N, C-alpha and C positions, 0 to 999 in steps of 0.2 A: 780436520775432516779426513786427511789422507790416511792416518793410522787406522781409523775406524773402517774405512773402505777395505783396506788390506786385511783387517781382521775378519770381516764378513766373507771376503773371497777365500781366505784360507780355511775357515771353519763354518761353512753354511749350516751345519747341523747344530751349532752352538749359538746361532744368530739371535734366537728369541729367549735364550736362557737369561735369568737375572744375573747381575754382577755378584761375584762372591769375594768380599773383602778379605784380604790376608793380613796378619799382624805386620807391624813395621819391622823391616829387616834390622837385625842387630849389627853391630860394628864388624863382626867377623865375616860377614857376607859381602862386604864391599869389594868391588873389582874396578880396575882401571879401564878407561875407554881405549880401544885400539888405535894407535897413532904411528907405529913404527914403519920404517921403509919396508922391512921384511913382510909385515902384515899386508901391505899393498901389493907386494910381489906375489905373495901366495894367492891373494884374491884374483889378481890378473891371470895367473896360470889356470886357475879353476875356470874362469870365464873363457879363456882361449880354447880350452879343451872341452868346453861344454859339459863340465862336471858339476854335480851338486855336492854339497857337504852337509852333514848333519850339524856341523858347527853353526852354520847359518840357519838352516831350516828349523832346528830345534831350539834356536836362540840360546846357545850354550854360553854361560857367563865367562868361560875360560878362553873364548875365541881370541882375544887380544894376546894373551900369553902364548897360546899354542901356535897361532899363525906367525907371531913374531919369531918363533923358533922354527918356522917352516914345517910345522906338523899340522896336517889337516886330515880329517876323517872323511873319506869319499863315501857318498851315499848313492849307491847304484839303483837301477830299476826305476829311474825317474824321481820326481820330487813330489808326487801325489800318492797318498796312502789310501788303501781301501778300508781302513779302520779309523775309528774316532775315539781313541783313548782319552780319558778325562784329563790327563796330565800333559799331553804331548802337543807341541806347537807345529808339527809337520802338517802340511795341507791335506785335507780330506776331500775325496771326490773320485771321479772316474779317471783312471790313469791314462796316459798317452802310450803309444806303441813303444816298444823297447828300442833303444838306440844301439845299433849294431856296432858302433865304434866305441861305445862306453868301456868295454874291457881293455881295448888297446890304449885308449886315452888314460885310463887308470894306471896302466903300466908305464906310460910315458911320464905321467905326473910323478910317480914314484922315483923314476930315474932323474928327472930334471930337478926335483927337490932334494935329491941325494939322501933319501930316507933309508935309515937302517931298519926301520920297522914301520909297516903301514897297516892302518886299520881300515877295513872295508865294511860298511854297513849298508842298510837298505830300508826302504819303506816296506810295508806289508803289501803283497800283491796276490790277494786271494782270487783275483780274476785269471791268473795264469795256472795252467795245469800242474806245473812243477813249483809254483810259488816263487819262481825266479832262481831256482837252484842252478840251472845251467849257466845263467849270467854270472852268478857267484863263481862257479867253477872256471869259466872263461877268464874272469877278472883275476883270479888267483894265478892262473896259468900265465897270463900276460905279464903280471908283475914278476913272476919267476923268470920269464923269458927276457924281458926288457930291462929288468933291474935285478940281476941274479944275487946281488948282495943284500937284498931287502927281505926280511922275514915278514910274513903275512898273518895278520889277525883278522878274523871275520866275526862280525856281530850280526847274527841272522835273525829273521823272523822265526815264528814257532813252526812254520810249515804244517800247520794243522790241516788235516784231510789231504795232505800231499804225499802219498806213499812213495818212497824211494828218493825223496828230495834230499834228505840228510845224507844219504849214502853218496849222492852225486857231489855234494860239497866236500865231504871228508875225503873222497877219492882224489880230489885236486890237491890234497896235502897242505892245508893251512897249518901254520905253526901253533896257532891258538884258535880254538872254537869257543865263541862267546855267545851266549843267549841270556838276556836279562829276565829274571823272575819279576823284577820291578818292585813288588810289594808282597805283603803277607797274604795268604789265601783268603782270609776273611774279608779283605778289601777288594778282591778281584771284581765282584759284580759292579761296584761303583767306579773303580779306577781302570780296570783292564777288561771290559765286558766281552770283547771278542775272543779272549784267550781263556785257557784253562790251566790252573796252577800245576796240576800233576802231569798234564801233557808236556808242559815246558820243562818240568823236572826230569821227565823220562827222556826228552830229547837230549838233554845234557848227558844223562847216564848212557844213552845209546851211542852218542858220539865217542865216548871213551871205550865202549865195547867194540866198536868198529875199528878204532885205532887207539890202542892203549898208550901210544907215545904222544898223542896230541894233548896239549895243555887245554883244559876246560876252565871256563871262567863265567861268572854270572854276577849280576849287580842288583842292589836294592836301593830304593829311595826311602828315606825316613822323613818324618814330619807330616805324615798323611793321616795320622790317627791311630797308628799301630802301637802296640804295647811292647815293652822290652821282652817279655816272655814270648811274644809272637815272633819277634826277630830272632831270638835264640833258637826257637823251634825251626825256623827256616834254615838257620845255619846247620842244624842237625840233619835236616832233609837234604841239604846240599852235600854234606859229607857222605851221606848214605848213597848219593849219586856220584861219588868220587870226584867232585868238583875241586879243582886245584886252587883257584884264585877267586877271591871275593872282593867286590867293591861296594862301598856304602857311602852315599852322599845325601845331602839335604835336598829335598824337593823344593823347587822354586816355581811359583805360579807364572806362566808365560803371559797370560792376559786375564782380565777380570772374569772372562767367561769360562775359564778353566777351573778345575777344582781348587779350592782355597788351601793354603798352608794351614795345617792344624796347629803346629808349633815349630819353633826353630830349636833343633837339637843342639846342645852345647858342644864345643870342642872336646870337653872332658868326657862327655858321653861317647863321642866318636872314638876317643882313645880307648875307652873301656870295651867298646864293641870289638876293636882290633885285638886287644889283649885276649878276650874270650875266644874270638874266632881262631886265633893262632893256637890257642890251647886245645881247640877241637881238631886240629890237624890240617888246616889249610896251609898250602905251601907259601902263599903270599896273600896279604890283605892290605887294601888301600881304604882307609876309613877317615875321611875328613869332611867338613861341611861342603867344600868345593869339589870333592871327588866326583868324576863322571867316568863312564865306561872306558873312554879312550884317553883320559887325562893322564899324561906322563906314561903312556902305554909302552914307549920304547924302553924307558928306565925300568918299568915294572917287569917287562919281559926278561931283561937281563937279570933282575933279582929272582924271577921265577925259575930261570934255568939254574942259577946258582943254588937255590934252595933244593931243587930236585937232585942236583949233583951231591950236595951235602947229605941228603936223605939216603941216597943210594950208597954212598961211602960209609955212612953210619951202619946201614944194614949189612954191608959186606964185612965190616970190622966185627960186627956182632956174631956173624956166622963163623968167622975165623977164630974169634976169641973164646 
């Protein structure tokens, strides 16, 4: 009974929906249960600092691996989202007031975990005039202040109808600005009904216009019913918006009330998506069944910087030659 009660509490808007069966998971989707000492230490720190993580709230399958390495993605602006996307396990409802200590506690967590690279994400806060942009900016600033050796990646909402919000976030100087397109435009009405594909694409394009040095990043889930041609078109759209880094991962159904998995994309198909994406000019691509936005984000950031350096050196050599 307990899991069902929790499910209804988290997703009241899905309570009366019929269950949607997904295909049986293939062998390459298996993950180990979290049991390490480091996992427990990470969990304890998050609770002590009253911080939420997308790792927990979104039921990320990589939580055991990441937390054992003391990598956690902090989810600011509380744990209750104002939207109800068909794929997402984060609680939907009326959010609580902002925690004024959240930015400082985020900075303390970065310092105490000894993070080289920290990812900060959030719920959607359509109820706030700035969509939570100021809280993002304060959180970035506190990480810079309290853990100056830590680079910062933000994974933001779309800030739809929140004029000036993006500018506030970029002014705080994150190293990576990430906003996920999530799926192909044809699936937005079913999968991401509160968002608009071209608004999200323009947000990423605008981030690069404001600060040409910021790395931009976006992600896709596959296995929702999209076609290969649609995915390749999204890649082209992303490159038109000067996006540097693409992540592609398998969608996994969090509960039977969420949208079902259409199919499990094979590892070979993920490899092919990576090959094609790199040929289109992305600086870095992470494409595996278990890839998520902040999975191996620290290593990916190192690779991203190296790719940009190589690109600049090649361009300089071409000018001289």
